[in-house]
N, C-alpha and C positions, 0 to 999 in steps of 0.2 A: 505493498499499501503506500501510497506519496506520502509526503510528508506532511503536515498541518501548513505549513507554508506553501509549499506547491497547490495543495489544494484550493487556497484563495486565490492561487494570483501574485502576481510582482509585481500588480499594482498597494494591495495591503503591505506586503514588506518598504512600500515607500512610505506606507504614515502608520510608524509603530502603535499607533493606539489604535489605529482599527483593527490589526492583527489580535489585539487581546478583546477586543470587543467581541471579533467574529467567535476565538475559542471559548470565550465565554458563554454567546449567544447560543450559540450551536449545541454544546454540553448542556444547557436549559433546556431549550426545545427537544433534545436529545432525551431528559429526565421526561420533560412533559408527554410527549409520545409513548415512551415505557409505562407512564404512571393511567393513561388514557386505554394503553390496550388489555393492560394486567385489568383493568376497569371492564372492557368489554368482553374480553376474551374470560375472563373465569368470573368475576361480581356480575355481570349482567346474565350469565345463566343459571339456572337449576342449580341446586348444589346438590352431592349425590345426597341418595335417602340418609335419615340420620345425623349428615353432618351438619353443624351449626357455624354458618358465618359468623366471624369475629373482626375480617377487613385486615387481620395480622399479615398476611402476605404483602397487600398492597403496601402498609406502614412501615414494615422493615428494610426498608430500600435506606442504604446508607452509601454515602462518598467517602473517599479519604483521598490522601494526597502523597500516602507511603505506603500503602497494602488493600489486597482486597479484601473488604468485607466477608467474613465467615458465612458457613451457615450454622451457626450455633445456638439460635435461642427457638426455645418453644412458644409452641403458643399458648398464651395466660388462657385462653378458653372465655374471656370477655372479649365486648365491642373495645376494637380500637382503632382510635382515628389516622388519618393518612394524612400526615403532614409531611413536607417537601421542603421545609424552612430551613432545616440544618444543611440537607442536601445541597440547595442554592447556595446557602455561607458556604459551604465549604468550594462548589463550584467558583463565588468571586473572589474569596481569600487565594485560590490558588495562580501562581504566576505563569507566565509564560514559558513555555517549555517543559511545566509538571504533568504528570500522567494525571489523571482525575480517574481514579477507581470507583468504580457503580456497581452496585452487588448488593442480592436479598439475604437477612439475612437469618430468615424463618428458614428450619431447621430442612422444613419440607417446598422447598422452593424446589429444588431437580428434579421431587418428585415431579411436581408441577408440570413445571417447564418440559419434562422428557415423557411423561406418561410414566407412569407405574402401577403392577397389579390392575391389569388393565384398562384402564384408563388413558384415554384420548391426550396424547401432550398437547400441550397448552405454551412454545415454544414462542413469548411473546418477546423475553428478551433478544434473540437470534433476529427477527422480524424488525427488529426496531435499530437492532444494531446495523444489519445491512442497508440501513435508508442513512446512514450517517456525511457518506459522500455527499446528496442530495441536501443531507440538513445544511451541510456545510457552506455548498454551491448556494443553498436559498437565501443560508445567513448575510454570506459575501456578496452579493448584490444587494439586499436589503441593508446591511450596513452601506455598501458605496450609495446606493442613493439618499440615505439619510446625510453623508458627510459633503455629498456633491464630486464626487471623486468620479 
């Protein structure tokens, strides 16, 4: 995969603040699309018989600039509101050139994503990750328009 700077074009490298804006806004858009797709693919479908929806999977998305979040947390069994505030703070605090790791910490996230025990896979993370280049291109065009470049 091409470098981030190559993805957004030479014009952005000439305006350093534009590169940072595109980086952060593209990462935020990726998070937004992951959140929407997990809602559409999982929470907008009927739950398995006997399963109580808590929203924990959706709420377990974490971000880090040091390491990939791990699948380590048990579902508390009570409703958990989704709040992307901490994820957005990590993205906004990242420096250009940092790697932003995004991952779900619900210990069953991989089972939902890949399917398990005869359940249909719901690969929302993979589906959105495949959109990365398009997200960057769209954000680059938007930033270019906003900055009059």
